[in-house]
N, C-alpha and C positions, 0 to 999 in steps of 0.2 A: 570456608563460609565468608570471609570477609570481604569477597572479591563483590565487585558491585555485579548483579544479572538482570539478562536483558532478555524478553523474550518476545518470539519473532514466527508471524506466521507468513505459509509461504515461503515455509525454506526448503524445500526441494530444487528450487532452480530462479534464474533471474538476481531481480532484485533483492530476493529475501535471502538468497545465498548469499552475495556477496556482501550483504548487512553482516552476515553472521561473521564471514571472514574479517570483517574490518572492526566489529563489536571486541572478536574474541581477540584478535591481535592489540589490540588495547588494552587487556586482560579482564575485562569481563567473562562472565561464566556465561552459559544460554541455555537455554530454553526453550527449542527449535520444535515447531508444530508442522506437520503437513501430513496431506490423506497419505502421500506415500511415503509413511514411516521408515518402512526400511529398506527406501532408494537412498533418507536422510543420514538415519544409521550407519550407512555401508560409508556414504559420503564423509560423515565427518571422522569416522575411524580411518578412513585414508590421508586424512590430514595428520595424522600421528597427533593432533591433543588430547592429554590426559582425561580418564576417565572421568574422572572428578571438576572437570570445568564444564561439559555439558551434561544434556539429557532430552531427549526425543519424545516429542504425544503426539500420539497419531488421533486425530482430529479434521473431522469439516467445517470450514467455517461456514456452509448452510445450514448446518445443523444445530442450531441452539444450546441443543443439552448437552453434541459433542463436543465444541469448543469453548463452552463454560466447564467443561468438565475439565477440560483439558489446563482452564486458569487455575483450577482449584486445585486439581494434581499435583502443580506446579509450585503453589503456595505450601502446598505440604510436603513438598518433598527436597522445595528447594529454597523458597522463602518467597517474600514478596518482592516481583521485578523493579528494578530502580526505572529501566525503559521500557515498555510496550508498545511494538512495531507492529502496527496491522499491515502488513505488505501483501497479504495474499487478493487477489484480485484475475479481474476477466473480461477479457476483451472481445468481442466478434462483432460483425456487422448485425445491421439489424432492420429491418423492413417492417412499414406496417402494414401494406397492404398484403402481406402475407401471413395467414391467418396461425399459423405455427411459430410463426416467430413472437408471441407472444408468450411464449413462452420461455422463450430466448431473455426476454426483456426478464420475467420473473427470476432466471436462474443468476441475471444479472444482478439484480439490486438485492438478488438474498447474498449473493457475494460479497460484493463491493460495498452495501448500505448494512443489511443487518449482520452479517458478518464481522464487520468491523465493530457496530455493536454492541456485540455477543462477545468480542476478544476481550475487548475494553470491560464489560462488566465486573468480573469476578476482581476487578483489581481496583476500582472505586473508592470502595468503602476503607482496604486497608490501607489504600494510599493516602486519604483523608485523614484516618487518624494517628498517619505517619507524618502526616505533612510535608511531605516529598514523593518525588517520581515525575515521570514523564509520559505521555499518551501520545503516539507519533501514526499519525494516517497520511496513508498515501494519497493522495489524489492524482491529479492530471490538468497539464494547462488545458487536454480536451475539454474541462470543465467551466472553462472561462464562455465558449460561445461552441451551439450545434455545429455539430460538420455533417453533410452529404452521409449515410452510410451510417451514422456512429453513434446516429440516434438517444438507443438504450444508454450505451456507455457515457456521452458526454452529458448523460441525465445523472448519471448514478456517480460521476464526479463530480459534477456542481454541488451534485449533495452532500458526499463526503466534506467538501470545503464548506459546504455552511452546517453540516451536522460539529464537525471539529471547532470552529468560530463560537457554537453557543456551549461545546465543553467548555472549550478555554475559559471563559465567560461564567459558567458554571464555580467552576473548579478554582479560580484564583485567589478567591480569599483563604482558598486553604493551603496553600502551597505548594498545588498538583500541576504542573506545564501540561499543555498540549501543543503539539509540533504540526502543522501541516505541512506540507511539501507534494508539492506539484511539478511532477517531471516535465521536462518536453519527451523527444525520442533517447531512448535506451535503449540500447545495443544489447538484446534481450533474447528468448526465443516468443515471446509475448510478439516485438515487435519485425522481427523478422519475415513471418509469413506479409507483409504489409505492403502493395502492388504500388505501390506511390512516394514521392519525394519525402525524405523525412531530416529538412534541414535539422545540422547542428547535435547528429547523432552522437551522442556520447556514449565514448566505454562503460559499461558496466562498473567496473570498480572505479573509476573516478568517480561516477553517479553517490558510490557510495559512500566512499571519501568525504564529498563533500555533505553528504545526509549527517553524518557524524558531528563531521562539523557545527553542522546548524545546530544538532540536537545539544550538544555541548555549551555551544554560544548560548543558550535559549530562546532563539530565535520564535517568533508566533507563526512566521508563513514565510515558504521561501520558493521559488520555481526554478530550478537546476535542470537544464546551465542557466548561465543568467539572460546567455540572447534569446531564450525562449521567454524568459520574462520579459523581455519590452518589446517581442511580438504580442506578448497577454494583453500585454498594456495598450497597445496599438490596435484588436482586434478589436478591441473593449469601449475603444475610440471612436470607431469608425461606424457611419451610421450603416440602416439597416441594408440600406440596396442596395449602396458601395459592397458592404459584407458579403450578399446576397449573390453578387455577380461575380464575386473573386471567387468564393466556397465554391460555389456550383460546376464550377469547372476541375474542383479537386476528385481524384479519384475515391472510390469509394472503398471501406472496409469489409473486403470480404464476410460474407455470412457464413456462420457456420458449415451451412450444409458445402462449403468452399466455390459458391457460387457469387455474382458480385449483385 
């Protein structure tokens, strides 16, 4: 129980699973959270890790009682984490003209925003009392400016950036850190269906290494890969008229139905 502990949502695949591997390699105990808990359990067992170094909690981040319950169960079984990573996320296309897509927006917000806040909530008071710990929010470069067909996702990730900034300031005096990570294009199941070019596409294991280094280094905000950080700054500086012309020709994110 003397090894540090990391609590990770979205651990069944992609960024969450890659981060679990990276933290375990660094000697952390793992608290892994996913809806598909059996899959995560089987995956962790397949790694050959000692049973004392990990635990799996079944929870849906959209269900506040479920995800906060997983947090409390983690505290009871493994202790207060040193790092909490809200990696669970949803990315699908959205069309405001289609009535059914309003429910898509609700689902995205419940997953990417309310789910993140509910993931962090059980740990705020005990981390404050201990005067240490780090909350890590996975945002996106897509939160910098709006992109066609991607309005709900872009808005949700813009909200993640602002929310994590607010939380960072709130917890600063308590010795608790908040790290915002904005990925560019990372090679995961979430991005493999994108029907458009993805510049600077990064392998997920390389991304996980850089996230780990950012957390260990105590940074407050980082875009990964760095090339997308440059792109993000340029996007923000472009006048609306120019940005609109450039973005208008970009491929749209496929809707949940599979149409574009």
